[in-house]
C-alpha positions as CSV (number, residue, x, y, z in Angstrom):
1,M,9.9,-38.8,-13.1
2,T,6.5,-40.3,-13.3
3,T,4.4,-40.5,-10.2
4,K,2.0,-43.1,-11.7
5,Q,1.6,-46.0,-9.3
6,T,2.8,-49.3,-10.8
7,P,2.3,-52.5,-8.8
8,I,5.6,-53.8,-7.4
9,D,6.2,-57.0,-5.5
10,P,8.2,-57.0,-2.2
11,V,11.1,-59.0,-3.7
12,T,11.6,-56.6,-6.6
13,L,11.3,-53.6,-4.1
14,A,14.0,-55.1,-1.9
15,V,16.3,-55.7,-4.9
16,L,15.8,-52.2,-6.2
17,K,16.4,-50.7,-2.7
18,G,19.8,-52.5,-2.5
19,R,20.7,-51.6,-6.1
20,L,19.9,-47.9,-5.7
21,E,21.7,-47.6,-2.4
22,Q,24.7,-49.4,-4.0
23,I,24.8,-46.7,-6.7
24,A,25.1,-44.0,-4.1
25,D,27.6,-46.0,-2.1
26,E,29.7,-46.6,-5.2
27,M,29.6,-42.8,-6.0
28,D,30.8,-42.1,-2.4
29,A,33.7,-44.6,-2.8
30,T,34.7,-43.2,-6.2
31,L,35.1,-39.7,-4.6
32,Y,36.9,-41.0,-1.5
33,R,39.5,-42.8,-3.7
34,S,40.1,-39.9,-6.0
35,A,39.8,-36.7,-3.9
36,F,43.0,-34.7,-3.3
37,N,42.3,-33.4,0.2
38,P,42.3,-35.6,3.3
39,I,39.0,-34.2,4.6
40,I,37.2,-36.0,1.7
41,A,39.7,-38.8,1.0
42,E,40.2,-39.9,4.6
43,A,37.5,-38.2,6.7
44,R,34.8,-38.8,4.1
45,D,33.2,-35.4,4.4
46,A,31.0,-36.0,1.3
47,C,27.6,-37.4,0.2
48,H,25.8,-38.6,-2.9
49,G,22.2,-39.4,-3.7
50,L,19.1,-39.4,-6.0
51,Y,16.4,-36.7,-5.8
52,H,12.8,-36.2,-7.0
53,A,12.5,-34.6,-10.5
54,E,9.9,-32.0,-9.4
55,T,10.4,-31.4,-5.7
56,G,14.1,-32.3,-5.1
57,A,13.0,-34.5,-2.2
58,T,15.5,-37.2,-1.2
59,L,14.8,-40.5,-2.8
60,V,17.9,-42.6,-2.1
61,Q,21.0,-41.9,-0.1
62,G,24.0,-44.1,0.4
63,T,25.0,-45.7,3.7
64,N,28.3,-43.8,4.0
65,G,27.4,-40.2,3.2
66,L,27.8,-37.5,5.8
67,P,24.4,-37.4,7.7
68,I,24.1,-33.6,7.8
69,F,24.5,-33.5,4.0
70,V,21.8,-36.1,3.6
71,G,19.3,-33.7,5.1
72,A,20.5,-30.6,3.4
73,M,20.8,-31.9,-0.2
74,A,17.1,-31.9,-0.9
75,F,17.1,-28.1,-0.4
76,A,20.2,-27.8,-2.7
77,V,18.5,-29.7,-5.5
78,K,15.3,-27.6,-5.0
79,A,17.5,-24.5,-5.5
80,V,18.5,-25.8,-8.9
81,I,15.0,-26.8,-9.8
82,D,13.8,-23.2,-9.0
83,K,16.6,-21.8,-11.1
84,V,15.6,-24.0,-14.1
85,A,11.9,-23.0,-13.6
86,R,12.9,-19.3,-13.7
87,E,15.3,-19.6,-16.7
88,G,13.8,-22.6,-18.6
89,D,17.3,-23.7,-19.6
90,L,18.0,-27.4,-19.0
91,H,19.8,-30.0,-21.1
92,A,21.0,-33.5,-20.8
93,D,24.5,-33.6,-19.4
94,D,24.2,-30.2,-17.7
95,I,25.9,-30.0,-14.3
96,F,25.2,-27.2,-11.8
97,L,27.8,-26.1,-9.2
98,F,27.3,-24.0,-6.1
99,N,28.3,-23.5,-2.5
100,D,25.6,-21.0,-1.4
101,P,25.0,-21.8,2.3
102,Y,21.7,-19.9,2.4
103,D,20.2,-21.7,-0.6
104,G,20.4,-25.4,0.3
105,G,24.0,-25.3,1.4
106,T,25.8,-25.6,4.8
107,H,29.0,-23.5,4.7
108,L,31.1,-22.2,1.8
109,N,33.6,-25.1,1.8
110,D,30.8,-27.6,0.9
111,F,30.5,-27.6,-2.9
112,R,27.5,-29.2,-4.5
113,L,27.2,-30.6,-8.0
114,V,23.7,-31.3,-9.3
115,R,23.0,-33.2,-12.5
116,P,19.7,-34.0,-14.3
117,I,18.9,-37.5,-15.4
118,F,16.9,-37.8,-18.6
119,R,15.1,-40.8,-20.1
120,Q,13.7,-40.6,-23.6
121,G,14.0,-36.8,-23.5
122,T,12.1,-36.5,-20.2
123,L,13.6,-35.5,-16.8
124,F,13.5,-38.6,-14.6
125,C,15.3,-37.5,-11.5
126,W,18.3,-35.6,-10.2
127,M,21.7,-36.9,-9.0
128,A,23.9,-34.8,-6.7
129,S,27.3,-34.8,-5.1
130,V,28.7,-32.7,-2.2
131,G,32.2,-32.6,-0.8
132,H,34.2,-30.3,1.6
133,W,36.8,-28.4,-0.4
134,L,39.9,-27.4,1.6
135,D,40.0,-23.6,0.9
136,I,37.8,-21.1,-0.9
137,G,39.3,-17.7,-0.2
138,G,38.2,-15.5,2.6
139,N,40.2,-14.0,5.5
140,V,41.3,-17.3,7.0
141,P,42.9,-20.3,5.4
142,G,40.5,-23.2,5.6
143,N,37.6,-20.7,6.0
144,F,36.7,-21.4,9.6
145,N,37.0,-17.7,10.6
146,A,35.9,-17.3,14.2
147,R,35.8,-13.5,13.9
148,A,33.8,-13.2,10.7
149,T,31.0,-10.7,10.8
150,D,29.7,-11.3,7.3
151,S,29.9,-14.0,4.7
152,F,32.4,-12.0,2.6
153,Q,35.0,-12.6,5.3
154,E,34.4,-16.4,5.1
155,G,35.1,-17.0,1.4
156,V,33.7,-16.8,-2.1
157,R,29.9,-17.5,-2.4
158,I,28.8,-19.2,-5.6
159,P,25.1,-19.4,-6.5
160,P,23.8,-22.3,-8.6
161,V,25.6,-21.9,-12.0
162,K,26.3,-24.2,-14.9
163,L,29.7,-25.8,-14.6
164,V,28.9,-28.0,-17.6
165,R,26.4,-27.1,-20.3
166,A,25.2,-29.9,-22.5
167,G,28.5,-31.7,-21.8
168,V,30.8,-28.8,-22.4
169,M,32.9,-27.6,-19.4
170,N,32.8,-23.9,-18.5
171,T,36.5,-23.3,-18.2
172,D,36.0,-19.6,-17.3
173,L,34.2,-20.7,-14.1
174,L,37.1,-23.1,-13.3
175,A,39.5,-20.1,-13.6
176,I,37.4,-18.1,-11.2
177,L,37.4,-20.9,-8.7
178,A,41.2,-21.4,-9.0
179,A,41.9,-17.7,-8.6
180,N,39.9,-17.6,-5.3
181,S,41.7,-20.4,-3.4
182,R,45.0,-20.7,-1.6
183,V,45.2,-24.4,-2.8
184,P,43.6,-24.5,-6.2
185,V,45.2,-27.8,-7.2
186,S,43.6,-29.5,-4.2
187,N,40.1,-28.1,-5.1
188,Y,40.6,-29.1,-8.8
189,G,41.3,-32.6,-7.8
190,D,38.2,-32.8,-5.5
191,L,36.1,-31.3,-8.3
192,N,37.2,-33.9,-10.7
193,G,36.5,-36.6,-8.2
194,Q,32.9,-35.4,-7.8
195,L,32.5,-35.2,-11.6
196,N,33.8,-38.8,-11.9
197,A,31.4,-39.9,-9.2
198,L,28.4,-38.4,-11.1
199,D,29.5,-40.0,-14.3
200,L,29.7,-43.4,-12.6
201,G,26.3,-42.8,-11.0
202,V,24.7,-42.0,-14.4
203,R,26.1,-45.2,-15.9
204,R,24.9,-47.4,-13.0
205,L,21.4,-45.8,-12.9
206,T,21.1,-46.2,-16.7
207,E,21.9,-49.9,-16.4
208,L,19.3,-50.2,-13.7
209,L,16.6,-48.4,-15.7
210,D,17.4,-50.4,-18.8
211,E,16.9,-53.6,-16.8
212,H,13.8,-52.7,-14.9
213,G,12.2,-49.7,-16.7
214,E,11.3,-46.2,-15.5
215,A,7.8,-47.2,-14.3
216,T,9.1,-49.9,-11.9
217,V,11.9,-47.8,-10.5
218,S,9.5,-44.8,-10.1
219,A,7.1,-47.1,-8.2
220,A,10.0,-48.1,-6.0
221,F,10.8,-44.5,-5.2
222,D,7.1,-43.9,-4.3
223,A,7.2,-47.0,-2.1
224,F,10.4,-45.9,-0.3
225,T,8.8,-42.5,0.5
226,A,5.5,-44.0,1.7
227,R,7.3,-46.5,4.0
228,A,9.5,-43.8,5.6
229,D,6.4,-41.7,6.2
230,A,4.5,-44.6,7.8
231,L,7.4,-45.7,10.0
232,M,8.0,-42.2,11.3
233,R,4.3,-41.6,12.0
234,A,4.2,-44.9,13.9
235,A,7.3,-44.0,15.9
236,V,5.9,-40.6,16.9
237,A,2.6,-42.0,17.8
238,K,4.3,-44.2,20.5
239,L,5.4,-41.0,22.3
240,P,3.0,-39.5,24.9
241,D,1.2,-36.3,23.7
242,G,2.5,-33.1,25.2
243,T,5.1,-30.4,24.9
244,Y,8.7,-31.0,26.0
245,S,11.1,-28.2,26.3
246,F,14.9,-28.4,26.4
247,E,17.7,-25.8,26.3
248,D,21.5,-25.6,25.9
249,Y,24.0,-22.9,25.1
250,L,26.8,-22.0,22.8
251,D,29.8,-20.5,24.5
252,N,29.9,-17.3,22.4
253,D,29.8,-16.1,18.8
254,G,33.5,-15.4,18.5
255,I,33.0,-11.6,18.7
256,T,31.6,-11.1,22.2
257,A,31.6,-13.4,25.3
258,D,27.8,-13.5,25.4
259,R,26.3,-16.9,25.4
260,L,23.8,-18.1,22.7
261,L,20.6,-19.9,23.7
262,I,19.4,-22.9,21.6
263,A,15.9,-23.6,22.9
264,L,13.4,-26.2,21.6
265,D,9.7,-26.7,22.5
266,L,8.8,-30.2,21.1
267,T,5.2,-31.0,20.8
268,I,3.7,-34.5,20.2
269,E,0.2,-34.5,18.8
270,G,-0.8,-38.1,17.9
271,E,1.4,-39.1,14.9
272,R,2.7,-35.6,14.3
273,M,5.6,-33.7,15.9
274,I,6.2,-30.0,16.0
275,L,9.8,-28.7,16.5
276,D,9.6,-25.0,17.6
277,F,12.9,-23.2,18.0
278,S,11.3,-19.7,18.4
279,R,12.9,-19.0,21.9
280,S,16.4,-19.4,20.6
281,S,18.8,-16.4,20.5
282,A,18.6,-13.8,17.8
283,P,21.0,-13.8,14.8
284,C,24.5,-13.2,16.2
285,A,27.4,-11.0,14.9
286,G,29.8,-13.9,14.6
287,P,29.8,-17.1,12.5
288,L,27.6,-19.3,14.7
289,N,24.5,-18.6,12.7
290,I,22.9,-21.2,10.4
291,A,20.4,-21.1,7.5
292,Y,16.9,-22.6,7.7
293,S,17.8,-25.5,5.4
294,T,20.8,-26.4,7.7
295,A,18.5,-26.3,10.8
296,V,16.0,-28.7,9.2
297,A,18.9,-30.9,8.1
298,C,20.3,-31.3,11.6
299,C,16.9,-32.1,13.0
300,Y,16.7,-34.8,10.4
301,V,20.0,-36.2,11.7
302,A,18.8,-36.1,15.3
303,L,15.6,-37.9,14.5
304,K,17.4,-40.6,12.5
305,H,19.6,-41.2,15.5
306,V,16.6,-41.8,17.7
307,F,14.3,-43.6,15.2
308,T,16.9,-45.8,13.6
309,D,14.4,-48.0,11.7
310,V,13.1,-45.2,9.6
311,P,14.8,-45.1,6.1
312,A,16.9,-42.2,5.0
313,N,14.2,-40.7,2.7
314,A,12.3,-37.5,2.5
315,G,9.1,-39.3,3.6
316,C,10.4,-39.4,7.2
317,L,9.9,-35.6,7.5
318,N,6.3,-35.6,6.3
319,P,4.9,-35.9,9.9
320,I,7.3,-33.2,11.2
321,T,6.5,-29.4,11.4
322,F,9.4,-27.0,11.8
323,V,9.0,-23.6,13.4
324,I,12.3,-21.8,12.9
325,P,11.7,-18.1,12.6
326,E,14.2,-15.7,10.9
327,T,14.3,-13.8,14.2
328,T,16.6,-16.6,15.5
329,L,20.2,-17.5,14.6
330,L,18.8,-20.7,13.1
331,A,17.3,-19.2,10.0
332,V,19.5,-16.3,8.9
333,K,19.7,-14.7,5.5
334,P,22.8,-13.4,3.7
335,P,25.2,-11.9,4.4
336,K,25.1,-13.1,8.0
337,P,28.2,-15.4,8.6
338,V,27.6,-19.1,8.9
339,G,31.1,-20.6,8.8
340,G,30.9,-22.0,12.3
341,Y,27.7,-24.0,11.5
342,T,29.1,-27.2,12.7
343,E,29.1,-26.0,16.3
344,T,25.5,-24.7,16.2
345,I,24.0,-27.9,14.6
346,L,25.6,-30.0,17.3
347,R,23.8,-27.9,19.9
348,V,20.5,-28.2,17.9
349,I,20.9,-32.0,17.7
350,G,21.6,-32.0,21.4
351,V,18.4,-30.2,22.3
352,V,16.3,-32.5,20.1
353,F,17.9,-35.5,21.9
354,G,17.1,-33.7,25.3
355,A,13.5,-33.0,24.5
356,L,12.8,-36.5,23.1
357,A,14.4,-37.9,26.3
358,L,11.8,-36.0,28.3
359,A,9.1,-37.5,26.2
360,D,10.6,-41.0,26.6
361,P,13.1,-41.3,29.5
362,A,14.3,-44.6,28.1
363,R,15.9,-42.7,25.3
364,A,17.8,-40.3,27.6
365,T,21.4,-39.9,26.5
366,A,23.9,-37.6,28.1
367,A,25.6,-35.0,25.9
368,P,28.5,-35.9,23.6
369,F,31.6,-33.7,23.5
370,G,29.7,-31.4,21.1
371,T,32.4,-29.6,19.1
372,I,34.4,-30.5,16.0
373,N,37.2,-28.2,17.0
374,A,37.9,-26.9,13.5
375,L,41.6,-26.3,13.6
376,S,43.5,-24.8,10.7
377,L,47.3,-24.3,10.4
378,A,48.7,-22.6,7.3
379,G,52.1,-21.4,6.1
380,H,54.7,-21.6,3.3
381,R,57.0,-24.5,2.6
382,A,60.7,-24.0,2.1
383,D,60.1,-23.8,-1.7
384,G,57.6,-21.0,-1.2
385,S,54.5,-23.1,-1.9
386,R,51.4,-22.5,0.2
387,W,50.1,-25.2,2.6
388,V,46.8,-25.3,4.5
389,M,46.0,-28.0,6.9
390,F,42.4,-28.2,8.2
391,S,41.2,-31.0,10.4
392,F,38.5,-31.8,13.0
393,F,39.0,-33.9,16.1
394,G,37.2,-36.4,18.4
395,G,36.0,-36.6,21.9
396,G,33.8,-38.7,24.2
397,L,30.1,-39.6,23.6
398,G,27.5,-39.4,26.4
399,G,26.6,-42.3,28.7
400,N,23.2,-43.9,28.1
401,P,20.8,-46.3,29.8
402,E,22.6,-49.3,28.5
403,T,26.3,-48.5,28.4
404,D,29.2,-46.1,28.8
405,G,29.8,-43.5,26.1
406,L,32.4,-44.3,23.4
407,N,35.9,-43.0,23.9
408,H,37.5,-40.7,21.3
409,A,34.5,-40.9,18.9
410,N,32.9,-38.7,16.2
411,N,30.1,-36.3,16.9
412,P,26.5,-37.4,16.0
413,I,26.5,-35.2,12.9
414,S,29.0,-37.4,11.3
415,T,30.1,-40.7,10.0
416,A,33.3,-39.0,9.0
417,T,36.5,-40.4,10.4
418,I,39.2,-38.3,12.0
419,P,42.0,-38.1,9.5
420,P,44.9,-40.4,10.5
421,V,48.0,-38.8,11.9
422,E,50.2,-40.5,9.3
423,I,48.2,-38.9,6.5
424,L,48.3,-35.4,8.0
425,E,52.0,-35.6,8.7
426,A,52.7,-36.8,5.2
427,A,50.6,-34.1,3.6
428,Y,51.7,-31.1,5.7
429,P,54.8,-29.8,7.5
430,V,53.5,-30.8,11.0
431,M,54.4,-33.4,13.5
432,F,52.0,-34.8,16.1
433,T,53.9,-35.0,19.4
434,Q,50.9,-36.4,21.3
435,W,47.7,-38.2,20.2
436,A,46.1,-39.8,23.3
437,L,43.1,-40.2,25.5
438,R,42.5,-37.4,28.0
439,P,42.3,-38.6,31.6
440,D,39.5,-37.2,33.8
441,S,37.6,-35.8,30.8
442,A,34.5,-38.0,31.0
443,G,31.4,-37.1,33.0
444,A,30.8,-39.5,35.9
445,G,27.8,-41.7,36.1
446,L,26.4,-45.2,36.6
447,H,27.3,-45.3,32.9
448,R,30.1,-42.8,32.5
449,G,30.7,-40.7,29.4
450,G,33.3,-41.5,26.9
451,V,36.8,-40.1,27.3
452,G,38.1,-37.2,25.3
453,A,41.4,-36.8,23.6
454,V,44.7,-34.8,23.7
455,Y,46.3,-33.7,20.4
456,E,49.6,-31.8,20.4
457,I,51.0,-30.6,17.1
458,E,54.4,-29.1,16.3
459,A,54.7,-26.9,13.3
460,L,57.8,-27.6,11.1
461,T,57.6,-24.2,9.5
462,D,56.3,-20.9,10.8
463,A,52.5,-21.2,10.8
464,D,49.3,-19.2,11.3
465,V,46.8,-20.9,13.6
466,F,43.0,-20.7,13.6
467,L,40.5,-22.5,15.8
468,L,36.7,-22.5,15.8
469,G,35.4,-24.7,18.6
470,E,32.9,-24.9,21.5
471,R,32.3,-26.4,24.9
472,G,35.0,-24.2,26.4
473,V,32.4,-22.6,28.7
474,F,29.4,-24.8,28.8
475,A,30.4,-28.4,29.5
476,P,28.6,-31.4,27.9
477,F,25.8,-32.2,30.3
478,G,25.0,-35.3,32.3
479,V,21.5,-36.8,32.7
480,A,19.6,-38.9,35.2
481,G,22.1,-37.9,38.0
482,G,25.3,-38.1,35.8
483,T,27.8,-35.2,36.0
484,P,29.1,-33.0,33.2
485,A,32.2,-33.8,31.3
486,A,35.4,-31.7,31.2
487,L,35.5,-28.4,29.3
488,N,37.3,-28.0,25.9
489,R,40.8,-26.6,26.3
490,F,43.2,-25.1,23.7
491,T,46.7,-23.7,24.2
492,W,49.7,-22.7,22.1
493,Q,53.3,-22.0,22.7
494,S,54.7,-18.5,22.2
495,D,57.9,-16.6,23.0
496,E,56.1,-15.3,26.1
497,G,55.0,-18.7,27.3
498,E,51.8,-20.8,27.0
499,K,48.7,-18.9,25.9
500,S,45.0,-19.7,25.6
501,P,42.1,-18.0,23.8
502,P,40.2,-15.2,25.5
503,L,37.0,-16.7,24.1
504,A,37.8,-20.2,25.3
505,S,37.7,-22.3,22.0
506,K,37.9,-19.7,19.3
507,I,41.0,-17.9,18.0
508,T,42.4,-16.2,14.9
509,D,45.5,-14.2,14.1
510,V,47.9,-16.4,16.1
511,R,51.3,-17.2,14.6
512,I,53.7,-19.8,15.9
513,R,57.3,-20.3,14.9
514,D,59.0,-23.4,13.5
515,G,59.2,-25.9,16.4
516,Q,56.4,-24.4,18.5
517,R,53.3,-26.4,19.4
518,V,49.5,-26.1,19.7
519,R,47.6,-28.4,22.1
520,L,44.0,-29.4,22.0
521,E,42.3,-31.2,24.9
522,T,38.8,-32.2,23.9
523,P,35.8,-32.9,26.2
524,G,34.5,-36.3,27.1
525,G,30.8,-37.1,27.2
526,G,28.4,-36.5,30.0
527,G,27.6,-39.2,32.5
528,W,24.3,-41.1,32.8
529,G,22.9,-42.1,36.2
530,D,24.2,-41.8,39.8
531,P,28.0,-42.3,39.8
532,R,27.8,-43.9,43.3
533,R,25.8,-46.8,41.7
534,R,28.6,-47.7,39.3
535,E,30.3,-50.9,40.2
536,A,33.5,-50.2,42.2
537,E,35.5,-52.7,40.1
538,A,34.4,-50.8,36.9
539,V,35.8,-47.6,38.5
540,A,39.0,-49.4,39.5
541,R,39.3,-50.7,35.9
542,D,38.9,-47.1,34.5
543,V,41.8,-46.0,36.8
544,R,44.0,-48.9,35.6
545,L,43.3,-47.9,32.0
546,G,44.2,-44.3,32.7
547,Y,40.7,-43.0,32.0
548,L,40.4,-41.7,35.6
549,G,42.7,-40.6,38.4
550,I,42.6,-42.0,41.9
551,G,41.4,-38.7,43.3
552,A,38.5,-38.5,40.9
553,A,37.5,-42.1,41.6
554,R,37.2,-41.1,45.3
555,S,35.5,-37.7,44.8
556,A,33.1,-38.5,41.9
557,Y,32.4,-42.2,42.6
558,G,33.1,-42.8,46.2
559,V,35.6,-45.5,45.4
560,A,38.8,-45.8,47.4
561,L,42.0,-47.1,45.8
562,T,45.4,-47.7,47.1
563,D,48.4,-45.9,45.5
564,D,49.1,-48.9,43.3
565,G,45.4,-48.9,42.0
566,A,44.1,-51.8,44.1
567,L,40.5,-51.5,45.2
568,D,40.0,-50.8,49.0
569,L,36.6,-52.4,49.6
570,A,36.3,-51.3,53.3
571,A,37.2,-47.7,52.6
572,T,34.9,-47.7,49.6
573,A,32.0,-48.9,51.7
574,L,32.5,-46.1,54.2
575,L,32.7,-43.5,51.4
576,R,29.5,-44.7,49.8
577,E,27.6,-44.8,53.0
578,S,28.4,-41.1,53.6
579,P,26.5,-38.3,51.8
580,A,27.9,-37.4,48.4
581,A,29.9,-34.2,48.4
């Protein structure tokens, strides 16, 4: 792709921005409509975009792609660029495939396809697709192995290799992939969906280049990058100079009960920002580690949540310096396990939010529920065929200076939607016996946290159960006087009665019989502000809606209600005049 500056008028730039984003959006939609597994087709755990020919930097992303993938894909494309530089072997219609979490990936389920785009025999840019495949071997169906101590126990690791060479499919590689999955048909369907999305993207980009020319589109790419850079610098410059430190913890690593520290020292120096994670815990034995590229990607997600006007483009990271040493669990090398990366990146995003709130209290937001609760059930149908159900689940978001947190929402890493109960029940031999909001799960505050959820699932065959979650020990925190939310809770039925995990929200090697159930009760979000400043009628309304019990209304908010839920103004006044317990 040429870097020569070509004058471009604002109208043309706006048109090209919309057209290019539409290409990525259409690629996303193509995959969502053709993928076999519900995590892509329904939850939209995927992403597409365009990347710089020489650096792999993000040029254009769609509006629907999973945010964490948006940040990581630039590292993935750079891994392919480095491979081509070493081997000097690149042709039009090549397609590279890999899932290496240490080389631009996230975890082994996330398969990346990277394709070069040529014009007149010259590499113009790269196009890439990523989607979460349902199973890729390893010790645990679905690959969220809470007790993994190296990557070999998590699945099959594929470095960047050519799936397609000059338009010819490598069927030997397909055979290897199929032989290393419990659900090869599902993976094959997802792969073809990604290939079709790339084909469509190439057609749409070719049409655009034929219409506007390479020089004009290259100039637009340069302008997008420069604008993101300038907007991020302006946003950072508005924050007061200084160093702001924030810490939070992961419950454990799945192997021992020891907590894991995620610590950030955020420094503002004019229009530059330094994110220093050096004080974080060392690499752990279990799967709560992440690679450097993943750590940078989740910082990108956090910054985009805070600075919403900055475009999704590599230029927004130009003013940011990352200090993420290999001595921490945030920059590990192989074969350290990384399959529980979703839990760790949530904590990283949280400490970025926390540190920025110290720099600018107007941005203070209480903690969201902070776990995806990666739950897998697996077994065999009556005909002997294998089934693997993986899903993630919602909870409450944190209260903020303007409003209560959302009930039963997604985590800030994700635009993914929780797969509908109807889809999961249709695809797998399970029945949801409860899918409801969880009372008394939100942190109290002037603006309360969002309410968590209850999911109860009955297995319709004998099934193995695996859970990799968090927030079972360290609750989502409140801010500005708000209180923490409820802890995460998981139980299952057994012949000996109800059981729960020794390490709170992580379990493997559990088997339930046909007709037995598992139950997941997710946290709400933390509260914002003094609960006793919340309007009494708002508290009464929460009780009427079932978000809050009468006892919690009294103890947390100082609001008295009669047995039928009516507000007792006199008793409330007395409660609020007395010191808070």
